[in-house]
C-alpha positions in Angstrom: -25.5 67.7 19.4 -22.7 70.1 18.5 -20.9 69.5 21.4 -21.4 65.7 20.9 -19.9 66.0 17.6 -17.0 68.2 18.6 -15.9 65.4 21.3 -16.7 62.7 18.5 -14.6 64.7 15.6 -11.8 65.0 18.2 -11.9 61.0 19.1 -12.0 60.3 15.3 -9.0 62.6 14.2 -6.8 61.3 16.9 -7.5 57.7 15.6 -6.6 58.9 12.3 -3.3 60.3 13.4 -2.7 56.9 15.1 -3.5 55.1 11.9 -6.4 53.6 13.1 -9.2 54.1 10.2 -11.7 51.5 11.9 -12.0 53.5 14.9 -12.4 56.7 13.3 -15.1 55.4 11.0 -16.9 53.8 13.7 -17.2 56.6 15.7 -18.6 59.0 12.9 -20.4 56.3 10.9 -23.7 57.8 12.8 -23.3 61.3 12.1 -22.5 60.8 8.3 -25.5 58.3 7.9 -27.4 61.3 9.4 -26.0 63.5 6.7 -23.8 65.7 9.0 -21.9 68.1 6.7 -18.3 67.8 8.5 -18.8 64.0 9.3 -19.2 63.2 5.5 -16.1 65.4 5.0 -14.1 63.6 7.0 -15.3 60.4 5.9 -13.1 61.1 2.9 -10.2 61.6 5.0 -11.0 58.2 6.2 -11.0 56.7 3.0 -7.8 58.1 2.3 -6.3 56.2 5.5 -7.7 53.1 4.2 -6.4 53.7 0.9 -2.5 54.5 2.4 -2.8 51.7 4.4 -3.7 49.3 1.7 -1.1 50.8 -0.3 1.4 49.9 2.6 0.1 46.2 2.5 0.8 46.0 -1.3 4.1 47.1 -1.1 4.9 44.8 1.4 3.5 41.8 -0.7 0.2 41.4 1.9 -2.4 41.7 -1.0 -5.1 40.3 1.5 -4.5 43.0 3.6 -4.7 45.3 0.7 -8.0 44.2 -0.8 -9.9 44.6 3.2 -8.6 47.9 3.4 -9.7 48.7 -0.2 -13.2 47.3 0.4 -13.3 49.1 3.3 -12.7 52.2 1.6 -14.9 51.5 -1.0 -17.6 50.9 1.2 -17.9 54.6 2.6 -19.0 55.5 -0.9 -16.9 59.0 -1.0 -16.1 58.8 -4.6 -12.2 59.3 -3.8 -10.4 59.0 -7.2 -7.5 57.1 -5.9 -9.7 53.8 -5.0 -10.3 53.2 -8.9 -6.9 53.2 -9.7 -5.7 51.2 -6.9 -8.5 48.4 -7.5 -7.2 48.3 -11.0 -3.5 48.0 -9.4 -4.9 45.0 -7.0 -6.8 43.3 -10.1 -3.9 43.4 -12.1 -1.4 42.0 -9.3 -3.8 39.4 -8.4 -3.5 38.3 -12.4 0.4 38.3 -12.1 -0.1 35.8 -9.4 -2.5 33.7 -10.7 -0.4 33.4 -13.6 2.7 32.6 -11.8 0.9 29.7 -9.9 -0.5 28.0 -13.3 3.3 28.5 -14.5 4.5 26.8 -10.8 2.1 24.0 -11.8 -0.6 24.7 -9.2 -4.2 24.8 -10.6 -6.0 24.4 -7.2 -4.4 27.5 -6.1 -5.3 29.5 -9.4 -8.8 28.3 -9.0 -9.0 29.1 -5.3 -7.3 33.0 -6.1 -9.9 33.5 -9.0 -12.6 32.8 -7.0 -11.4 35.3 -4.2 -11.2 38.0 -7.0 -14.6 37.3 -8.4 -16.2 37.7 -4.8 -14.4 41.1 -4.6 -16.1 41.9 -7.8 -12.6 42.2 -9.7 -12.7 41.7 -13.3 -10.0 40.9 -16.1 -10.6 39.4 -19.8 -7.8 36.8 -18.5 -9.7 35.6 -15.5 -12.1 33.2 -17.3 -9.3 31.9 -19.5 -6.9 31.0 -16.4 -9.9 29.5 -14.6 -11.3 27.3 -17.3 -7.5 26.2 -18.0 -6.5 25.5 -14.3 -10.1 23.4 -13.7 -9.5 21.5 -16.7 -5.9 20.7 -15.6 -7.7 19.3 -12.6 -10.0 17.5 -14.5 -7.5 15.6 -16.4 -5.9 14.8 -13.0 -9.1 13.1 -11.8 -9.5 11.3 -15.0 -5.9 9.9 -15.0 -6.5 8.6 -11.4 -9.4 6.9 -12.4 -7.3 5.2 -15.2 -8.9 7.3 -18.0 -5.7 8.4 -19.5 -6.6 8.9 -23.1 -9.3 11.5 -21.7 -7.1 13.0 -19.4 -4.0 13.3 -21.9 -6.7 15.1 -24.5 -8.3 17.4 -21.5 -4.6 18.6 -20.3 -4.3 19.3 -24.1 -7.1 21.4 -24.5 -6.5 23.1 -21.3 -3.0 24.0 -22.7 -4.4 25.4 -25.6 -6.7 28.0 -23.6 -3.8 29.4 -21.8 -1.4 32.1 -23.5 1.6 31.2 -25.2 3.9 32.1 -22.7 2.2 29.8 -19.9 1.9 27.0 -22.2 5.6 25.4 -21.2 3.7 24.8 -17.4 1.9 22.2 -19.2 4.8 20.2 -20.5 5.8 18.5 -17.0 2.4 17.3 -16.2 2.1 16.3 -19.8 5.1 14.0 -19.4 4.0 12.6 -16.1 0.6 11.6 -17.8 2.8 9.8 -20.4 4.7 8.2 -18.0 2.1 7.2 -16.1 -0.5 6.2 -18.9 2.6 3.6 -20.1 3.1 2.3 -16.7 -0.7 1.9 -16.7 -1.2 0.0 -20.4 1.4 -2.4 -19.5 0.0 -3.4 -15.6 -3.7 -3.2 -17.1 -3.1 -5.6 -19.5 -1.3 -8.0 -17.2 -3.8 -7.7 -14.6 -6.9 -8.8 -16.9 -4.6 -11.6 -18.2 -4.2 -12.9 -14.9 -8.1 -12.3 -13.9 -9.1 -14.4 -16.8 -6.7 -17.2 -15.6 -7.5 -16.7 -11.8 -3.8 -16.3 -11.1 -4.8 -15.1 -7.7 -1.1 -13.8 -6.7 -0.6 -12.3 -9.9 -3.7 -10.7 -9.8 -2.7 -9.0 -6.3 0.5 -7.9 -7.7 -0.6 -6.5 -10.8 -3.8 -4.6 -9.0 -1.2 -3.1 -7.2 0.9 -1.9 -9.8 -2.2 -0.3 -11.7 -3.4 1.4 -8.5 0.1 2.8 -8.2 -0.5 5.0 -11.2 -4.3 5.2 -11.1 -5.1 5.2 -7.6 -8.9 5.5 -8.2 -9.3 2.5 -10.9 -12.1 0.7 -9.8 -11.6 -2.8 -11.5 -7.8 -2.6 -9.8 -9.6 -1.9 -6.2 -12.4 -4.9 -6.8 -9.9 -7.4 -8.4 -7.3 -6.9 -5.6 -10.0 -7.4 -3.2 -11.2 -10.5 -4.7 -7.6 -12.0 -5.0 -7.2 -11.3 -1.1 -10.3 -13.4 -0.5 -9.2 -15.9 -2.5 -5.8 -16.1 -1.2 -7.3 -16.0 2.0 -10.3 -18.3 1.9 -10.9 -18.5 5.6 -11.5 -14.5 5.4 -14.5 -14.5 3.4 -17.8 -14.7 4.7 -21.5 -14.2 3.6 -24.6 -13.3 5.3 -27.7 -16.0 4.2 -29.8 -14.9 1.6 -32.9 -13.4 2.5 -35.9 -15.8 2.0 -37.7 -13.7 -0.7 -34.6 -14.6 -2.9 -32.3 -11.8 -2.5 -28.9 -12.0 -3.2 -26.4 -12.5 -0.2 -25.5 -9.4 1.9 -21.7 -9.4 2.2 -20.1 -8.9 5.6 -16.7 -8.7 5.5 -15.6 -9.6 9.4 -12.9 -11.1 10.9 -12.3 -13.7 13.0 -8.4 -14.4 13.2 -5.7 -11.8 12.8 -5.5 -11.9 9.3 -8.7 -13.3 8.4 -11.7 -10.9 7.8 -14.5 -13.6 8.4 -15.2 -17.0 8.7 -17.7 -18.9 6.9 -17.5 -21.7 4.4 -19.0 -21.3 0.7 -20.6 -24.1 -1.1 -18.2 -26.0 -3.5 -17.9 -24.0 -6.6 -19.8 -20.7 -5.3 -18.0 -17.8 -6.5 -16.3 -15.6 -4.0 -18.3 -12.1 -4.5 -16.9 -8.8 -5.1 -16.2 -6.3 -2.0 -19.5 -4.4 -1.3 -20.3 -1.0 -2.2 -21.1 1.6 0.2 -24.3 0.5 1.6 -27.6 2.5 2.3 -27.6 3.4 5.9 -30.8 2.4 7.8 -32.5 5.4 9.9 -31.7 3.6 13.0 -28.4 3.9 12.6 -26.2 6.8 14.3 -24.2 9.0 12.4 -21.6 8.7 15.3 -21.0 6.8 18.2 -18.4 6.5 21.3 -16.6 2.8 21.8 -15.3 2.9 25.2 -12.9 -0.6 25.7 -11.6 -1.3 29.0 -7.9 -1.4 29.6 -7.7 0.1 25.8 -9.5 3.2 25.5 -12.2 5.3 23.7 -12.9 5.7 20.0 -15.4 8.0 18.2 -16.6 6.1 15.5 -18.0 7.9 12.3 -20.3 6.2 9.9 -20.8 8.7 7.1 -18.8 8.2 3.9 -18.1 12.3 4.6 -16.4 13.4 7.9 -15.9 17.0 8.1 -13.0 18.4 10.5 -13.0 22.0 12.7 -13.1 23.8 16.0 -15.1 22.6 18.7 -18.0 25.3 19.2 -21.2 25.0 21.5 -23.2 24.2 18.2 -20.7 23.4 15.6 -21.6 21.4 12.6 -18.6 19.4 12.0 -18.3 15.7 12.7 -15.0 15.6 14.4 -14.9 18.8 16.6 -11.4 19.6 17.8 -9.9 21.7 20.7 -7.2 23.2 18.5 -6.2 26.2 16.5 -8.3 25.6 13.4 -11.3 27.0 11.4 -14.8 26.4 12.5 -15.0 24.0 9.2 -11.5 23.4 8.1 -11.5 20.4 6.2 -13.2 17.0 4.9 -12.4 13.7 4.6 -14.5 11.7 1.9 -14.5 7.9 1.2 -14.7 6.3 -2.4 -14.3 2.9 -2.0 -11.0 2.2 -0.7 -9.9 5.7 -1.1 -9.7 8.4 1.0 -10.0 12.0 -0.2 -8.7 15.0 2.1 -9.7 18.4 0.9 -9.4 21.7 2.5 -9.4 25.6 1.8 -7.4 25.8 4.9 -4.1 25.5 5.9 -3.4 21.7 6.0 0.0 19.6 5.7 0.2 16.0 4.5 3.7 14.6 5.5 5.0 18.4 5.7 3.9 19.5 2.4 0.9 21.9 1.9 -2.1 20.1 0.3 -5.7 21.2 -0.6 -6.6 17.8 -2.2 -4.7 14.5 -1.2 -5.4 11.0 -1.5 -4.6 9.6 2.2 -2.4 6.5 2.2 -1.5 4.5 5.5 0.9 6.2 7.6 0.5 9.9 6.4 0.7 12.4 8.8 -2.0 15.3 8.4 -1.9 18.5 10.1 -4.5 20.9 10.5 -3.7 24.2 11.2 -0.4 25.1 12.7 0.1 21.9 15.4 -3.1 19.6 15.1 -1.7 16.3 13.6 -3.2 12.8 13.3 -2.0 10.0 11.4 -4.0 8.0 8.8 -3.9 4.1 9.1 -5.9 1.5 6.9 -4.6 -1.9 8.9 -6.8 -4.2 7.2 -6.0 -4.8 3.4 -9.5 -5.8 2.6 -11.5 -3.3 4.6 -12.1 0.5 3.4 -12.4 1.4 7.3 -9.8 3.5 8.6 -8.1 4.6 11.8 -7.3 8.4 12.8 -4.9 8.7 15.8 -4.2 11.7 17.3 -0.7 12.3 18.0 -0.2 16.0 18.5 -2.1 15.8 22.3 -5.0 17.9 21.1 -8.5 16.4 22.2 -12.2 16.3 21.5 -15.0 17.4 23.7 -15.2 13.5 24.5 -12.0 12.1 26.0 -11.2 9.8 23.1 -8.1 8.3 21.8 -8.6 8.2 18.2 -11.3 8.3 15.4 -12.5 5.4 13.4 -14.0 5.5 10.0 -16.2 2.8 9.5 -17.2 1.6 6.3 -18.8 -1.8 6.2 -16.9 -3.1 9.3 -14.5 -2.7 12.2 -12.3 -5.6 13.3 -10.7 -5.6 16.9 -8.4 -8.0 17.3 -4.5 -9.0 18.7 -2.4 -8.7 15.7 -1.6 -5.6 13.5 -4.3 -6.3 11.1 -6.9 -4.9 13.0 -8.8 -1.2 13.2 -8.5 -1.6 17.2 -5.6 -3.8 18.6 -6.9 -6.0 21.7 -3.8 -7.7 23.0 -5.7 -10.0 25.2 -8.1 -11.1 22.7 -8.1 -15.2 21.8 -9.2 -13.9 18.0 -11.1 -11.1 16.1 -14.4 -9.2 17.2 -16.2 -7.6 14.4 -18.7 -4.8 14.2 -20.7 -4.3 11.1 -23.6 -2.4 9.5 -26.8 -4.6 9.4 -30.5 -3.3 8.6 -31.3 -3.3 12.1 -28.2 -1.1 13.3 -24.7 -2.0 14.5 -24.3 -5.6 14.6 -21.5 -7.5 16.6 -19.9 -10.6 15.9 -18.0 -12.5 18.6 -17.0 -16.5 18.9 -18.6 -18.0 21.5 -20.9 -16.6 24.4 -21.2 -12.9 25.3 -23.6 -11.0 27.2 -25.1 -7.5 26.2 -26.4 -5.6 29.5 -26.2 -8.9 31.2 -28.3 -10.9 28.7 -26.8 -13.9 27.0 -25.8 -13.9 23.6 -23.8 -16.0 20.9 -21.7 -15.8 18.0 -23.9 -12.4 16.7 -26.1 -10.1 17.9 -27.4 -6.3 17.2 -26.2 -4.0 19.6 -28.6 -1.3 20.9 -27.3 2.1 22.1 -26.2 2.7 24.7 -25.0 -0.8 25.9 -22.4 -2.6 27.6 -21.0 -5.6 26.0 -18.8 -8.4 28.3 -17.1 -11.6 26.7 -14.2 -13.3 28.1 -11.1 -11.5 27.2 -13.0 -8.2 26.6 -15.5 -5.5 28.0 -17.0 -2.6 26.1 -19.6 0.1 26.2 -21.3 2.0 23.4 -22.7 5.5 23.6 -24.7 7.5 20.7 -22.8 10.9 20.1 -24.8 13.4 18.4 -27.9 13.0 16.1 -28.9 9.8 14.3 -28.8 9.8 10.4 
């Protein structure tokens, strides 16, 4: 034991001289746990080495590394008095950083930084004040995006009152922006509802766009825009027949032309229904499936309203696994009606700017980590389904060309208003959700696994489908919902 400890002590001290307290700790921790006196005394030196390295990191403006070494030193339970003062110093430095982020108008970063400080058991009386103010600021922005500007302005004013006087000027710019948006919103929404009462569809569409520009999550604007689009394109709206039990018709927004989403006539005077909400998914629906289109490419189709992105691992939990330098769970994309919200606590940029929470628009370029990029598209105006185009050369475990986020339907057709462009197709083909699984519409005759069908059918998984102008295969990918 003596000879063994002598060798271990020599190795540990050599590691300390080389600035490697982690190595020294691993060498001696067995002896320290056994109560070896000299090992315990050396542990004090190791704790001091952690502290000195942490101080160097702090002076180089690297608080994350400083906290890591401080926690490692505290974990040795040596009672080193320098650690108490150093913790107070790091806590105050974190407070200064949070105040600066709030002053710069970045409440999301304030909330995230305070959460990390609380995880490290750091405490300061001002932490709760800044946390509540930042969260109310973010809540005000969410209210404004829904069109609740009066409540948003009141919540932002409440957040301002919570903060110390020297930080209150940080709320002037967002307050002025809310006031500007509220003025534009009131003018646009009045015109929208006036046009809606008179059923002036072109005006409805224009004013719905104006409302969405300042309140992107305004539900009435989304619904009226969809209704106006259907009225302006009467060949673009279709309804499933009502059930024998008298239930209301199930609307399937599907397309049979480059600009249309469906083709079925309504009776004269029948009201064009609003776009449907996200349907309840049947247990027979897969969570994901792969679509292979001959001569076009492959696509991973995701059916859930929330899709996660992360590193491809053997048993990874993410919906879109990527062979890229990203975290195991890097980001998530959630669908709310026609809106897609990208959220992440990791490195994400949208159009070259760092972002923690962003509502994506068509054409936005998203970068996960350092280099993994995809472009977001919503090519069909009436459909909330979207396409993600991988543009950085990274790939998934299955060799696909892109990801399709399927809401109610997917449109495949020859024109630009299609989720997947089929250059040689005579018209549009449609995948849609149904109670029986994945439905398929195709004008005329087509074959599913060599069995003839006409106009529409439910697709089993796996299957192969062939028509006059296109052939494709479907395969389930992962567990069913």
